[in-house]
C-alpha positions in Angstrom: 2.2 -14.8 -39.3 5.6 -16.1 -38.2 5.3 -19.8 -37.4 6.8 -19.4 -33.9 4.6 -16.4 -33.0 0.9 -16.0 -32.1 -1.2 -13.6 -34.1 -4.8 -12.6 -33.3 -7.5 -10.9 -35.4 -7.0 -7.5 -33.7 -3.6 -6.6 -34.9 -1.5 -8.1 -32.1 1.5 -10.3 -32.9 3.2 -12.0 -29.9 6.7 -13.2 -30.4 7.8 -12.7 -26.8 10.1 -15.1 -24.9 10.7 -17.7 -27.6 14.5 -17.4 -28.0 14.6 -15.2 -31.1 18.0 -13.9 -32.2 16.6 -11.6 -34.9 13.4 -10.0 -36.0 11.2 -12.7 -37.6 10.0 -12.4 -41.2 6.4 -12.5 -42.4 5.0 -10.2 -39.7 1.6 -9.1 -41.0 1.4 -5.6 -42.4 -1.7 -5.0 -40.4 0.2 -5.4 -37.1 -0.5 -2.7 -34.6 0.9 -4.2 -31.4 4.2 -6.3 -31.7 5.7 -8.2 -28.8 9.4 -9.0 -29.3 10.4 -8.8 -25.6 12.3 -11.3 -23.6 14.3 -12.6 -26.5 18.0 -12.5 -27.6 17.7 -10.0 -30.4 20.8 -7.9 -30.9 20.0 -5.9 -34.1 17.1 -4.0 -35.7 18.3 -3.8 -39.3 17.1 -1.1 -41.6 14.1 -2.3 -43.6 13.5 -5.3 -41.4 10.0 -4.0 -40.5 9.3 -1.5 -43.3 5.9 -3.0 -44.0 4.5 -2.3 -40.6 3.2 1.2 -41.3 0.3 0.9 -38.9 2.5 -0.2 -35.9 1.3 1.6 -32.8 3.1 -0.3 -30.0 6.5 -2.0 -30.1 7.6 -4.0 -27.1 11.2 -4.9 -27.5 12.4 -4.7 -23.9 14.7 -7.3 -22.3 16.9 -8.0 -25.4 20.5 -7.3 -26.2 20.2 -4.4 -28.6 23.0 -1.8 -28.8 23.0 1.6 -30.5 25.1 0.1 -33.3 22.6 -2.7 -33.8 19.9 -0.2 -34.8 19.9 0.3 -38.5 20.1 3.9 -39.8 16.6 5.2 -40.2 15.0 2.1 -38.7 12.3 4.1 -36.8 11.3 6.2 -39.8 9.1 3.3 -40.9 6.6 3.8 -38.2 4.6 7.1 -38.6 1.9 6.0 -36.1 4.0 4.5 -33.4 3.0 5.9 -30.0 4.5 3.4 -27.4 8.0 2.1 -27.5 9.2 -0.2 -24.8 13.1 -0.3 -25.1 13.8 -1.2 -21.4 16.7 -3.4 -20.4 18.7 -3.5 -23.5 22.3 -2.2 -24.0 21.9 1.3 -25.3 24.6 3.9 -24.5 22.7 6.8 -25.9 19.1 7.8 -26.8 18.4 6.3 -30.2 18.2 8.7 -33.1 15.3 9.3 -35.5 12.6 8.1 -33.0 9.1 8.4 -34.4 7.8 11.9 -33.8 4.4 10.4 -33.0 5.7 8.8 -29.7 3.6 9.3 -26.6 5.4 6.9 -24.3 9.1 5.9 -24.3 10.7 3.4 -22.0 14.5 3.5 -21.9 15.0 2.3 -18.3 17.6 -0.3 -17.4 19.9 0.2 -20.3 22.9 1.7 -18.6 22.8 5.0 -20.5 25.8 7.1 -19.4 24.3 10.3 -20.5 21.3 12.0 -22.2 22.8 13.9 -25.0 21.7 17.5 -25.9 18.5 17.6 -28.0 18.1 13.8 -27.6 14.3 14.3 -27.6 14.1 17.4 -29.7 11.9 15.8 -32.3 9.4 14.3 -29.8 6.9 17.1 -29.3 4.1 14.6 -28.5 5.9 12.6 -25.8 4.0 12.5 -22.6 5.7 9.7 -20.6 9.5 9.2 -20.4 11.1 6.4 -18.3 14.9 6.7 -17.6 15.1 4.8 -14.3 18.0 2.5 -13.4 20.5 3.7 -16.0 23.3 4.8 -13.7 22.8 8.4 -14.7 24.7 11.0 -12.7 24.9 14.8 -12.5 27.2 14.9 -15.6 24.7 12.9 -17.6 22.4 15.9 -18.3 22.9 19.4 -19.6 20.6 22.3 -20.1 19.6 21.0 -23.6 18.9 17.4 -22.6 15.1 17.8 -22.4 14.7 20.5 -25.1 11.7 19.9 -27.3 9.6 17.9 -24.8 6.8 20.4 -24.8 4.1 17.8 -23.9 6.0 15.8 -21.3 3.9 15.2 -18.2 5.7 12.2 -16.6 9.5 11.8 -16.1 10.9 8.8 -14.1 14.6 9.1 -13.1 14.3 6.6 -10.2 17.3 4.5 -9.2 20.1 6.5 -10.7 23.2 8.2 -9.2 22.0 11.8 -9.2 23.0 14.1 -6.3 21.3 17.2 -7.7 18.0 17.8 -9.5 18.7 18.1 -13.3 18.4 21.6 -14.6 15.9 22.8 -17.3 13.3 20.1 -16.7 10.3 20.5 -19.0 7.8 23.1 -17.7 4.9 20.9 -18.7 5.8 18.2 -16.1 3.1 17.0 -13.8 4.8 14.0 -12.2 8.5 13.8 -11.4 10.0 10.6 -9.9 13.5 10.9 -8.5 13.4 8.3 -5.7 16.3 6.0 -5.0 19.0 8.3 -6.1 21.7 10.0 -4.1 20.2 13.4 -3.9 21.9 15.5 -1.2 20.9 19.0 -2.3 17.8 20.8 -3.5 18.8 24.3 -4.5 16.4 27.3 -3.8 13.9 27.6 -6.6 15.2 24.6 -8.6 11.5 23.6 -9.3 10.2 27.2 -9.5 9.3 26.9 -13.2 7.3 23.6 -12.7 4.0 25.3 -12.1 2.1 22.3 -13.4 3.8 19.7 -11.2 1.4 17.9 -8.8 3.4 14.9 -7.8 7.1 14.9 -6.7 8.8 11.7 -5.4 12.1 12.3 -3.6 12.1 9.3 -1.3 15.1 7.1 -0.6 17.7 9.7 -1.1 20.4 11.3 1.1 18.6 14.5 1.9 19.2 16.2 5.3 17.1 19.1 6.6 20.0 21.5 5.9 19.9 20.4 2.3 16.3 21.6 1.8 16.1 25.4 2.2 12.8 27.1 2.9 12.7 28.1 -0.8 13.3 24.6 -2.1 9.7 24.1 -3.3 9.1 27.7 -4.3 6.8 28.0 -7.4 5.2 24.6 -7.0 1.8 26.2 -6.8 -0.1 23.0 -7.9 1.9 20.4 -6.0 -0.4 18.0 -4.2 1.8 15.0 -3.4 5.3 15.4 -1.9 7.2 12.3 -0.9 10.4 12.7 1.2 10.3 9.4 2.9 13.4 7.5 3.9 15.9 10.4 3.9 17.8 11.9 6.8 15.5 14.7 7.8 15.4 15.9 11.4 12.9 18.7 11.0 9.7 19.4 9.1 10.4 20.9 5.7 8.4 23.9 4.4 6.1 22.5 1.8 3.8 24.5 -0.6 0.3 25.3 0.6 -1.3 23.3 -2.1 -0.1 19.9 -0.6 -2.7 17.2 0.0 -0.2 14.3 0.7 3.0 14.7 2.6 5.3 11.7 3.2 7.9 12.2 5.9 8.1 8.6 7.1 11.4 6.8 7.8 13.4 9.9 8.6 15.1 11.0 11.8 12.5 13.6 12.9 12.5 14.0 16.7 10.6 17.3 17.2 7.6 19.0 15.7 7.2 22.6 16.8 4.0 24.4 17.2 2.3 25.4 14.0 4.8 23.3 11.9 2.0 22.6 9.3 -0.1 25.7 9.9 0.2 26.9 6.2 -0.9 23.5 4.8 -4.6 24.1 4.9 -5.3 21.6 2.1 -3.3 18.7 3.6 -5.3 15.5 3.8 -2.7 12.7 4.4 0.3 13.1 6.7 2.8 10.2 7.1 5.2 10.6 10.1 5.7 6.9 10.8 9.1 5.4 11.5 10.7 8.5 12.9 12.2 9.3 16.3 9.2 11.2 17.8 8.6 11.2 21.5 5.5 12.5 23.3 7.6 15.4 24.6 8.8 16.1 21.0 5.4 17.0 19.7 4.5 20.6 20.7 0.9 21.2 21.9 0.0 23.1 18.7 2.1 21.0 16.4 -0.9 20.1 14.1 -2.7 23.5 14.3 -4.1 24.6 11.0 -4.5 21.2 9.5 -8.3 21.7 9.0 -8.7 19.2 6.2 -6.5 16.4 7.5 -8.3 13.1 7.4 -5.3 10.6 7.8 -2.2 10.7 10.0 0.3 7.9 10.6 2.4 8.2 13.7 3.3 4.5 13.9 6.7 3.2 14.9 7.9 6.1 16.9 8.6 6.5 20.6 5.3 7.8 21.8 4.1 6.9 25.3 0.7 8.5 24.9 -1.3 9.8 22.0 -0.5 13.5 21.3 -3.1 16.1 22.1 -4.4 18.6 19.7 -5.0 16.2 16.8 -7.1 17.9 14.1 -10.9 17.5 14.5 -11.2 16.5 10.8 -9.3 13.2 11.2 -10.9 10.0 10.0 -8.0 7.5 10.5 -5.2 7.6 13.1 -2.4 5.1 13.2 -0.2 4.9 16.2 0.9 1.2 16.0 4.3 0.1 17.2 5.0 2.8 19.7 5.4 2.5 23.4 2.0 3.7 24.4 1.3 3.0 28.1 -1.5 5.5 28.7 -4.5 6.9 26.9 -5.4 10.2 28.7 -8.9 11.2 29.3 -10.4 13.4 26.6 -7.4 13.1 24.3 -9.8 12.4 21.4 -12.5 14.7 22.7 -12.6 16.8 19.4 -12.2 13.8 17.1 -15.9 13.2 16.4 -15.1 12.4 12.7 -12.7 9.6 13.5 -13.6 6.2 11.8 -10.5 4.1 12.5 -8.1 4.2 15.5 -5.1 1.8 15.4 -3.2 1.4 18.7 -1.9 -2.1 18.1 1.5 -3.4 19.2 2.1 -1.0 22.0 2.4 -1.5 25.8 -1.2 -0.8 26.9 -2.4 -2.7 30.0 -5.6 -2.9 31.9 -5.0 0.4 33.7 -4.1 2.2 30.4 -7.7 2.5 29.2 -10.3 4.1 31.5 -13.7 5.8 31.3 -12.6 8.9 29.4 -10.0 7.4 27.1 -12.3 7.2 24.1 -14.6 10.1 25.0 -15.6 12.0 21.9 -15.3 9.2 19.4 -18.9 9.4 18.3 -18.3 8.1 14.7 -15.6 5.4 15.4 -16.1 2.2 13.4 -12.8 0.3 13.8 -10.5 0.0 16.9 -7.3 -2.0 16.9 -5.7 -2.7 20.3 -4.1 -6.0 19.3 -0.6 -6.9 20.5 -0.8 -5.1 23.8 -0.7 -6.4 27.4 -4.4 -6.5 28.3 -5.6 -9.3 30.5 -9.2 -8.1 30.9 -11.7 -7.3 28.2 -12.0 -3.4 28.1 -15.2 -2.1 29.6 -15.0 1.5 28.3 -15.2 0.9 24.6 -16.8 3.5 22.2 -20.5 2.7 21.7 -20.4 3.2 17.9 -17.8 0.5 17.3 -18.4 -1.9 14.4 -15.0 -3.7 14.4 -12.8 -4.5 17.4 -9.3 -6.1 16.9 -7.9 -7.2 20.2 -5.7 -10.1 19.1 -2.5 -11.1 20.7 -3.1 -9.8 24.2 -3.4 -11.9 27.4 -7.1 -11.7 27.9 -8.4 -14.5 30.1 -12.1 -13.7 30.3 -15.0 -11.8 28.8 -17.2 -10.7 31.7 -21.0 -11.0 31.5 -22.7 -8.5 29.2 -19.3 -6.9 28.2 -20.6 -6.2 24.7 -23.9 -4.5 25.6 -22.2 -1.1 25.4 -21.3 -1.8 21.7 -24.6 -2.7 20.1 -23.3 -1.9 16.6 -20.3 -4.3 16.9 -20.3 -6.8 14.0 -16.7 -8.1 13.9 -14.7 -9.2 17.0 -11.2 -10.5 16.7 -10.0 -12.2 19.9 -7.4 -14.6 18.4 -4.2 -15.4 20.3 -5.3 -14.6 23.8 -5.5 -16.8 26.9 -9.2 -17.5 26.8 -10.1 -20.9 28.3 -13.5 -22.6 28.7 -14.1 -20.8 32.0 -13.2 -17.4 30.5 -16.4 -17.3 28.5 -19.6 -17.3 30.6 -23.1 -17.9 29.3 -23.7 -14.1 29.0 -20.3 -13.1 27.6 -21.8 -12.2 24.3 -25.2 -11.0 25.6 -26.5 -8.1 23.6 -24.1 -8.6 20.7 -25.2 -9.0 17.1 -21.9 -10.2 15.7 -21.4 -11.5 12.2 -17.7 -12.4 12.6 -16.1 -13.8 15.7 -12.4 -14.9 15.8 -11.4 -17.0 18.9 -8.5 -18.8 17.2 -5.3 -19.5 19.1 -6.8 -19.6 22.6 -7.0 -22.4 25.2 -10.6 -23.7 24.6 -11.4 -27.4 24.7 -15.0 -27.0 23.6 -17.1 -24.6 21.5 -18.4 -21.8 23.7 -22.1 -21.9 24.6 -24.5 -19.0 23.9 -22.7 -17.7 20.9 -24.5 -14.9 19.1 -27.2 -16.3 16.8 -26.2 -13.7 14.2 -22.8 -15.2 13.5 -21.9 -15.8 9.9 -18.1 -16.5 10.3 -16.7 -18.3 13.3 -13.0 -18.9 13.7 -11.9 -21.5 16.2 -8.5 -22.5 14.7 -5.6 -23.5 16.9 -7.4 -24.4 20.0 -7.8 -27.8 21.9 -11.4 -28.5 20.9 -11.9 -32.3 21.1 -15.6 -32.7 20.6 -18.6 -31.1 18.8 -21.9 -32.0 20.4 -25.2 -31.8 18.7 -26.4 -28.7 20.6 -23.1 -26.7 20.4 -23.9 -25.0 17.1 -27.6 -25.7 16.7 -28.7 -22.1 17.1 -26.3 -20.6 14.5 -28.7 -20.7 11.6 -26.9 -18.0 9.7 -23.4 -19.5 9.9 -21.7 -19.5 6.5 -18.1 -20.5 7.4 -16.7 -22.5 10.3 -13.0 -22.7 10.9 -11.7 -25.5 13.2 -8.3 -26.1 11.8 -5.6 -27.6 14.1 -7.7 -28.7 17.1 -8.0 -32.1 18.8 -10.9 -33.6 16.9 -10.7 -37.3 16.2 -12.9 -40.0 14.7 -16.3 -40.0 16.3 -15.7 -36.6 18.1 -18.3 -34.9 15.9 -21.8 -36.0 16.8 -23.9 -37.0 13.8 -26.3 -34.1 13.8 -23.9 -31.4 15.1 -23.3 -29.9 11.6 -26.5 -31.0 9.9 -28.4 -28.1 11.5 -26.2 -25.5 9.9 -28.3 -24.9 6.8 -26.5 -21.7 5.7 -23.0 -23.3 6.0 -21.0 -23.0 2.8 -17.4 -23.6 4.0 -15.8 -25.7 6.8 -12.2 -26.2 7.6 -11.3 -29.3 9.7 -7.7 -29.7 8.5 -4.9 -30.6 10.8 -7.0 -32.6 13.2 -7.0 -36.3 13.7 -9.8 -37.0 11.2 -9.4 -39.5 8.4 -12.8 -39.3 6.8 -15.4 -36.7 6.1 -17.9 -36.3 8.9 -21.3 -37.7 8.2 -24.4 -35.6 7.7 -22.7 -32.4 6.3 -25.2 -29.8 5.3 -26.3 -30.0 1.7 -25.1 -26.4 1.0 -21.5 -26.9 1.8 -19.4 -25.9 -1.2 -15.9 -26.3 0.1 -14.6 -28.6 2.7 -11.0 -28.9 4.0 -9.9 -32.1 5.8 
């Protein structure tokens, strides 16, 4: 084993990141995995590794190797090599005489100006090919560039300078990554021979709707995942019926006509966030036909109310960061399968939510209405709720028995509101069986009375609590974690037995208070304490 390297008993030799300028001598003949990455190697001389007949993986990325620095026939010494990591070197062409046994080849980050004809002709077993970040353009490929790659399933051309899709891509491809290029045109049928392709990533390009004809994805009969995010699309493209995931986020889409997705019967996830959609820009039957859709993201658009006609199959709906001011009655009437509804960071106020707003949500588990303009705790919540996020509003009180309508509620997040000591009455949590309660960032000077006995996690950070009396927490027998960071607690403000009764307590945070010593009589079970 080379003195500067590390060798184990399983055929691995690690010579990475030790300032090597050449391949070290005395590498064991039994080596199967050789790390030479992160060095300053410039040459791979012929014969320098001839004894490594069993080498399976060579990692030589992040060096300074040029084509001229690779000895003639160097790679012929490795009949069993399957993985070659040659990223971030200084190659100007694909190396010659690569091992025919290769399964995975990394050539990314070299600055290759072109991929010469028949560059991979002797690699019939290659499955993964990485060509990203090389500065490749449309002139870098010809019809013979990928000849011989009969087993190739994954091709990554991300981060190059391509404006068109290369011609004659291997028919065996299953995943094609072309994001972060300059694609501005997809010719009709350019993918038509790729009948095995199931993932196509075209995000972060320069595609406009006019650049994607109706026949652009013709022939992609097995395509499941199409990513067109962060382009300049203004309309919904025509995708193949096999799609399950469609990414259209971060475009300029303003209008979705009726039946825009009606042929996508298999679609499960639809991403439309960060567009220019308005409530008037979504036609009444826009989502008709999406009978398998379980996830839709409409966040960060210009909606003023949730669109009607959402598919009944939906399980998660995201509408964060819009301008929602109103939730119409019965808008979710058919959404009995919905599990998560995210309406945070909108403009909802106390009159926005009324008796019929959540009608039909018989399976809802999580509701997020954080970051709105509510001043009163909502009284018309779905009865099946298990998690309620209502942080960052201006809620001043929780009226008596407000939680009786949500008997399954286990987690309530009320941080960063305007709750003071008088805003929580003795029966505010009556009927609740909460395990997690977050009241951080409010205006409380004392721990609320009559907290649910079921609590396991209590967050009271960033308040003005100045004392903890013996009876304030005495009934919280299940409490595991207590967070009181950044309050007004000083020496002597915690009564001797106030924490002793918390037999289940394992964690307590009293940091950023005015305490200089650990409170006496901490429960024996406390495992972590922050002062």
